[in-house]
C-alpha positions as CSV (number, residue, x, y, z in Angstrom):
1,X,-63.4,86.9,-82.4
2,X,-66.6,84.8,-82.7
3,X,-64.8,81.7,-81.5
4,X,-63.6,83.5,-78.4
5,X,-67.1,84.9,-77.7
6,X,-68.7,81.4,-78.1
7,X,-66.0,80.0,-75.7
8,X,-66.9,82.6,-73.1
9,X,-70.6,81.9,-73.4
10,X,-70.0,78.2,-73.0
11,X,-67.9,78.7,-69.9
12,X,-70.5,81.1,-68.3
13,X,-73.2,78.5,-69.1
14,X,-71.2,75.7,-67.4
15,X,-70.7,77.9,-64.4
16,X,-74.4,78.9,-64.1
17,X,-76.0,75.6,-65.2
18,X,-78.4,74.6,-62.5
19,X,-78.0,70.8,-62.7
20,X,-75.3,68.3,-62.1
21,X,-75.2,64.7,-63.5
22,X,-73.8,61.7,-61.7
23,X,-73.2,58.7,-63.8
24,X,-73.8,55.0,-62.9
25,X,-70.1,54.4,-62.1
26,X,-69.9,57.4,-59.8
27,X,-71.2,58.8,-56.6
28,X,-71.5,62.4,-55.7
29,X,-70.7,64.3,-52.5
30,X,-73.1,67.2,-52.1
31,X,-71.7,70.3,-50.4
32,X,-73.7,73.2,-49.1
33,X,-71.8,76.3,-48.4
34,X,-68.6,74.3,-48.6
35,X,-69.6,71.7,-46.0
36,X,-70.3,68.1,-46.8
37,X,-74.0,67.4,-46.6
38,X,-74.7,63.9,-48.1
39,X,-73.7,61.3,-50.7
40,X,-75.7,61.1,-53.9
41,X,-76.3,58.2,-56.2
42,X,-76.6,58.3,-60.0
43,X,-79.0,60.9,-61.4
44,X,-79.4,64.6,-62.1
45,X,-79.4,67.0,-59.2
46,X,-80.2,70.7,-58.9
47,X,-77.2,72.9,-58.0
48,X,-77.4,76.6,-57.2
49,X,-74.1,78.1,-58.2
50,X,-72.0,79.5,-55.3
51,X,-74.2,77.8,-52.7
52,X,-74.2,74.1,-53.6
53,X,-71.5,72.1,-55.1
54,X,-71.4,68.4,-56.2
55,X,-68.1,66.6,-56.4
56,X,-68.1,63.3,-58.4
57,X,-66.1,60.3,-57.3
58,X,-65.5,57.2,-59.4
59,X,-66.4,54.1,-57.5
60,X,-65.5,51.6,-60.2
61,X,-62.6,49.2,-59.7
62,X,-59.1,50.3,-60.6
63,X,-55.8,48.6,-60.4
64,X,-52.8,49.8,-58.3
65,X,-49.3,48.4,-58.5
66,X,-46.1,48.8,-56.7
67,X,-43.7,48.8,-59.6
68,X,-40.4,47.0,-58.8
69,X,-39.5,47.4,-55.2
70,X,-36.1,46.3,-53.7
71,X,-36.1,46.0,-49.9
72,X,-33.8,44.7,-47.2
73,X,-35.4,42.1,-45.1
74,X,-35.1,41.6,-41.3
75,X,-32.4,38.9,-41.8
76,X,-30.2,41.2,-43.9
77,X,-31.2,39.6,-47.2
78,X,-32.8,41.3,-50.2
79,X,-36.2,41.0,-51.7
80,X,-37.3,42.3,-55.0
81,X,-41.0,42.2,-55.7
82,X,-43.7,43.7,-57.9
83,X,-47.4,43.4,-56.9
84,X,-50.8,44.7,-57.9
85,X,-54.4,44.7,-56.5
86,X,-57.8,46.0,-57.5
87,X,-59.0,49.0,-55.5
88,X,-62.3,50.9,-55.3
89,X,-64.0,53.5,-53.2
90,X,-66.3,52.2,-50.5
91,X,-67.1,55.4,-48.7
92,X,-67.1,58.5,-51.0
93,X,-67.4,61.0,-48.1
94,X,-64.3,59.6,-46.4
95,X,-62.3,59.3,-49.7
96,X,-63.1,62.9,-50.7
97,X,-62.7,64.5,-47.3
98,X,-59.8,62.8,-45.6
99,X,-57.1,62.9,-48.3
100,X,-56.3,65.2,-51.2
101,X,-56.0,62.7,-54.0
102,X,-57.5,59.3,-53.0
103,X,-56.2,57.5,-56.1
104,X,-52.6,58.5,-55.5
105,X,-53.1,57.7,-51.8
106,X,-54.2,54.2,-52.7
107,X,-51.1,53.7,-54.8
108,X,-48.7,55.0,-52.2
109,X,-50.5,53.1,-49.3
110,X,-50.4,49.8,-51.2
111,X,-46.7,50.1,-52.0
112,X,-45.6,51.3,-48.6
113,X,-47.5,48.7,-46.6
114,X,-46.2,45.8,-48.7
115,X,-42.6,47.1,-48.4
116,X,-42.9,47.7,-44.7
117,X,-44.5,44.4,-43.8
118,X,-42.3,42.3,-46.1
119,X,-39.2,43.9,-44.6
120,X,-40.3,42.9,-41.1
121,X,-41.6,39.4,-41.7
122,X,-39.5,36.3,-40.7
123,X,-37.3,34.8,-43.4
124,X,-39.1,31.5,-43.2
125,X,-42.4,33.1,-44.4
126,X,-40.6,34.4,-47.5
127,X,-39.6,30.9,-48.6
128,X,-41.9,29.4,-51.3
129,X,-43.5,27.0,-48.9
130,X,-44.3,29.7,-46.3
131,X,-45.8,32.3,-48.6
132,X,-49.4,31.0,-48.8
133,X,-50.5,32.6,-45.5
134,X,-48.2,35.6,-46.0
135,X,-50.1,36.8,-49.1
136,X,-53.4,36.6,-47.1
137,X,-51.9,38.5,-44.2
138,X,-50.6,41.2,-46.5
139,X,-54.1,41.6,-48.0
140,X,-55.6,41.9,-44.5
141,X,-53.0,44.5,-43.5
142,X,-53.6,46.6,-46.6
143,X,-57.4,46.4,-46.0
144,X,-57.1,47.6,-42.4
145,X,-55.2,50.7,-43.5
146,X,-57.4,51.4,-46.5
147,X,-60.6,51.6,-44.4
148,X,-59.3,54.8,-42.9
149,X,-59.4,56.4,-46.3
150,X,-62.8,55.0,-47.5
151,X,-61.2,52.5,-49.9
152,X,-61.1,48.8,-50.3
153,X,-58.5,46.5,-51.9
154,X,-59.1,43.2,-53.6
155,X,-56.7,40.2,-53.6
156,X,-53.0,41.1,-53.6
157,X,-51.2,39.4,-56.5
158,X,-47.4,39.3,-56.9
159,X,-46.1,39.7,-60.4
160,X,-42.5,38.9,-59.3
161,X,-41.1,37.8,-56.0
162,X,-37.3,37.2,-55.9
163,X,-35.4,36.6,-52.8
164,X,-31.6,37.3,-52.6
165,X,-31.2,37.9,-56.3
166,X,-27.7,38.4,-57.5
167,X,-27.3,41.3,-59.9
168,X,-24.7,40.8,-62.6
169,X,-23.4,43.8,-64.3
170,X,-21.2,43.6,-67.4
171,X,-18.8,46.4,-67.9
172,X,-16.9,46.9,-71.0
173,X,-13.9,49.2,-71.1
174,X,-12.8,51.3,-74.1
175,X,-10.1,48.8,-75.1
176,X,-12.7,46.0,-75.5
177,X,-14.9,48.2,-77.6
178,X,-11.9,49.4,-79.7
179,X,-10.7,45.8,-80.3
180,X,-14.2,44.6,-81.4
């Protein structure tokens, strides 16, 4: 009974607490009556419950990755790749107010742009000697799309990049297993 009462008191205190803290690695979006007012830097800010609201957003760098993607290229071949890149928020207002979950959006944006652009690129650019400029172009294409969501990406790095890989699958039937 006492623990429940203390829990209720703590929740009411959190709800009515008149200050909001923004840490060094964050920025805050200040909302007045539900409308964006301004972006706040690190510090402690007064908040009147039900009238003002501050939404924190982490601006430190994170890493997004594609996982393994298998695509069909424009020449009918296959390409299997895995890539990653650092990402961070450049404009907290845009990141908070244009998409529902900016981190998930960054992940999906990165994977979809790489898959789309690699599927359309000429086969000569996928060869090892033609990839140098391709990686820079991919980074530029990702950056252009990310600006719309208030984010910025760093250098794209490929963890694997295999063109026209042959998949070998070994099947063993019941007789082979039984004879083992």
